[in-house]
C-alpha positions as CSV (number, residue, x, y, z in Angstrom):
1,X,-10.2,17.6,-51.6
2,X,-12.9,15.5,-53.4
3,X,-15.5,16.9,-51.0
4,X,-14.6,20.5,-52.0
5,X,-15.0,19.5,-55.7
6,X,-18.3,17.8,-55.0
7,X,-19.5,20.9,-53.1
8,X,-19.0,22.9,-56.4
9,X,-21.2,20.5,-58.3
10,X,-25.0,19.7,-58.4
11,X,-24.3,17.3,-55.5
12,X,-23.8,20.3,-53.2
13,X,-27.5,20.3,-52.2
14,X,-27.0,16.8,-50.7
15,X,-25.3,15.8,-47.5
16,X,-21.7,14.7,-48.1
17,X,-19.6,12.6,-45.7
18,X,-15.9,12.1,-46.1
19,X,-14.7,8.6,-45.4
20,X,-11.0,7.9,-46.2
21,X,-9.8,4.8,-47.9
22,X,-8.9,2.1,-45.3
23,X,-5.5,0.6,-44.7
24,X,-4.9,-2.9,-43.5
25,X,-2.7,-2.0,-40.6
26,X,-2.2,-5.7,-39.7
27,X,-0.5,-6.4,-43.0
28,X,1.1,-2.9,-43.5
29,X,3.4,-2.6,-40.6
30,X,7.2,-2.4,-40.2
31,X,8.8,-5.6,-41.3
32,X,12.5,-6.6,-41.0
33,X,14.0,-8.2,-44.0
34,X,17.1,-8.7,-46.0
35,X,15.6,-7.0,-49.0
36,X,18.4,-4.4,-49.2
37,X,21.0,-7.2,-49.4
38,X,19.0,-9.0,-52.1
39,X,18.7,-5.8,-54.2
40,X,22.4,-4.9,-53.6
41,X,21.6,-1.5,-52.1
42,X,23.1,-1.8,-48.6
43,X,24.1,1.6,-47.3
44,X,21.8,3.5,-49.7
45,X,19.1,5.9,-48.8
46,X,16.0,4.5,-50.4
47,X,13.3,6.6,-52.0
48,X,10.3,4.5,-53.1
49,X,7.0,4.7,-54.9
50,X,4.5,2.3,-56.4
51,X,1.7,2.5,-58.9
52,X,-0.6,0.2,-60.8
53,X,0.2,2.0,-64.0
54,X,3.0,4.5,-64.4
55,X,2.3,7.5,-66.6
56,X,3.0,11.2,-66.8
57,X,0.1,12.0,-64.5
58,X,1.7,9.7,-61.9
59,X,4.8,11.7,-62.1
60,X,6.9,9.4,-64.2
61,X,8.9,12.2,-65.9
62,X,9.5,13.9,-62.5
63,X,11.1,10.7,-61.0
64,X,13.5,10.7,-63.9
65,X,14.3,14.4,-63.3
66,X,14.9,13.8,-59.6
67,X,17.1,10.8,-60.3
68,X,19.3,12.8,-62.6
69,X,20.1,15.2,-59.8
70,X,20.4,12.9,-56.8
71,X,23.7,12.3,-55.0
72,X,25.1,8.8,-55.3
73,X,24.0,7.8,-51.8
74,X,20.4,7.6,-53.0
75,X,18.5,5.0,-54.9
76,X,14.9,5.1,-56.1
77,X,12.7,2.0,-56.2
78,X,9.6,2.2,-58.5
79,X,7.1,-0.7,-58.2
80,X,4.6,-1.5,-61.0
81,X,6.7,-0.6,-64.0
82,X,6.4,-2.4,-67.3
83,X,9.2,-4.3,-68.9
84,X,9.6,-1.6,-71.5
85,X,9.8,1.1,-68.8
86,X,12.4,-0.9,-67.0
87,X,14.7,-0.6,-70.1
88,X,14.6,3.2,-70.0
89,X,15.5,3.6,-66.3
90,X,18.8,5.1,-65.2
91,X,21.2,3.1,-62.9
92,X,19.9,4.9,-59.8
93,X,16.3,3.8,-60.3
94,X,15.4,0.1,-59.7
95,X,12.2,-0.8,-61.5
96,X,10.2,-3.7,-60.3
97,X,7.3,-5.0,-62.3
98,X,5.1,-6.6,-59.7
99,X,5.1,-7.4,-55.9
100,X,2.8,-10.2,-54.8
101,X,1.0,-9.7,-51.5
102,X,0.6,-7.0,-49.0
103,X,3.3,-8.4,-46.7
104,X,5.9,-8.3,-49.4
105,X,4.9,-4.8,-50.4
106,X,5.2,-3.8,-46.7
107,X,8.8,-5.1,-46.8
108,X,9.6,-2.6,-49.6
109,X,7.9,0.2,-47.6
110,X,9.9,-0.8,-44.6
111,X,13.3,-0.4,-46.3
112,X,12.4,3.0,-47.7
113,X,13.6,6.1,-46.0
114,X,11.0,8.2,-47.8
115,X,7.8,7.4,-49.8
116,X,8.1,9.8,-52.8
117,X,4.7,10.6,-54.3
118,X,5.1,12.8,-57.3
119,X,1.6,12.1,-58.7
120,X,-0.5,15.0,-60.1
121,X,-3.9,13.5,-59.4
122,X,-5.0,11.3,-56.4
123,X,-8.3,11.0,-54.7
124,X,-6.5,9.6,-51.7
125,X,-2.9,8.5,-52.1
126,X,-2.9,4.9,-51.0
127,X,0.8,4.2,-51.3
128,X,1.6,7.1,-49.0
129,X,-0.7,5.9,-46.3
130,X,0.5,2.3,-46.7
131,X,4.1,3.4,-46.3
132,X,3.2,5.5,-43.3
133,X,1.6,2.5,-41.7
134,X,5.0,0.9,-42.0
135,X,6.6,3.9,-40.3
136,X,7.9,5.5,-43.5
137,X,7.4,9.3,-44.0
138,X,6.3,10.8,-47.3
139,X,6.9,13.6,-49.7
140,X,4.0,14.6,-51.9
141,X,2.9,17.3,-54.3
142,X,0.5,20.0,-53.0
143,X,-2.2,19.0,-55.4
144,X,-5.6,17.1,-55.2
145,X,-5.8,14.9,-52.1
146,X,-2.1,14.2,-51.8
147,X,-1.2,16.7,-49.0
148,X,-4.2,15.7,-46.8
149,X,-2.3,12.6,-45.6
150,X,0.8,14.4,-44.4
151,X,1.5,16.6,-41.4
152,X,4.7,18.3,-40.4
153,X,5.4,15.2,-38.2
154,X,4.9,12.7,-41.1
155,X,6.5,14.3,-44.1
156,X,6.7,17.3,-46.4
157,X,4.6,18.8,-49.2
158,X,6.1,20.4,-52.3
159,X,4.5,22.5,-55.1
160,X,3.8,20.4,-58.2
161,X,6.7,20.0,-60.6
162,X,9.2,21.8,-58.3
163,X,12.1,19.4,-58.7
164,X,14.4,21.6,-56.6
165,X,11.8,21.6,-53.9
166,X,11.6,17.8,-54.0
167,X,15.4,17.5,-53.7
168,X,15.5,20.0,-50.8
169,X,12.7,18.0,-49.0
170,X,14.6,14.8,-49.5
171,X,17.7,16.4,-48.0
172,X,15.8,17.7,-45.0
173,X,14.2,14.4,-44.3
174,X,17.5,12.5,-44.8
175,X,19.2,14.7,-42.2
176,X,16.3,14.3,-39.8
177,X,16.2,10.5,-40.3
178,X,13.4,8.1,-40.9
179,X,13.1,7.0,-37.3
180,X,12.2,10.5,-36.2
181,X,9.0,10.3,-38.2
182,X,8.1,6.6,-37.8
183,X,6.0,6.7,-34.6
184,X,4.0,9.7,-35.8
185,X,3.4,8.0,-39.2
186,X,2.1,4.8,-37.7
187,X,-0.1,6.7,-35.2
188,X,-1.6,8.9,-37.9
189,X,-2.7,5.9,-39.9
190,X,-4.1,4.0,-36.9
191,X,-6.1,7.1,-35.9
192,X,-7.4,8.1,-39.3
193,X,-7.1,5.4,-42.0
194,X,-7.3,2.0,-40.2
195,X,-9.7,-0.1,-42.3
196,X,-11.6,-1.3,-39.2
197,X,-12.4,2.3,-38.2
198,X,-13.2,3.2,-41.8
199,X,-15.6,0.2,-42.0
200,X,-17.4,1.4,-38.9
201,X,-17.9,4.8,-40.4
202,X,-19.9,3.1,-43.3
203,X,-21.9,1.2,-40.8
204,X,-22.7,4.4,-38.8
205,X,-24.1,6.0,-42.0
206,X,-26.3,3.0,-42.7
207,X,-27.6,3.1,-39.2
208,X,-28.4,6.8,-39.4
209,X,-30.3,6.3,-42.7
């Protein structure tokens, strides 16, 4: 997506190479934990997302709309919320202010059934790729770079702001089950976004120059 934007600018006369962000696949992998027990959400289907700063452009309002229409069997976990935002969340959204360390974040990705990315602007979509590295499929909006990460085997893409479409995608993926996506999710990250391969792409460019 960013390359297509660049090609419409004055940079179009220069060679452009796309190198995706790299994922630490040693840290971001499926991890067993008792996190569901600690959070008191055993037996729930977990929809998760994370952001450094939650805002309208990150889809904050859309998560609230989705939560208001979800059946009781679902719970949403949002990581990176402020203390003020925590106070405004409905009972079926768990807001967590910070998670320290990649390994701990990978535990959250690992208990999630779906990584829900309702952002309206991403140059990559790091949380989606990190979750996929942990075997968790994604749902994202069909806008900016978000849909590039997903295939039919690793998740679903919905038109921006289509809350009904998001709910339908959640239902489809719940029925299919997380495990039916897990191997394809991990394989896609290892093949395309592993940080070791990404680093080598940078070295290749330096060598060519």
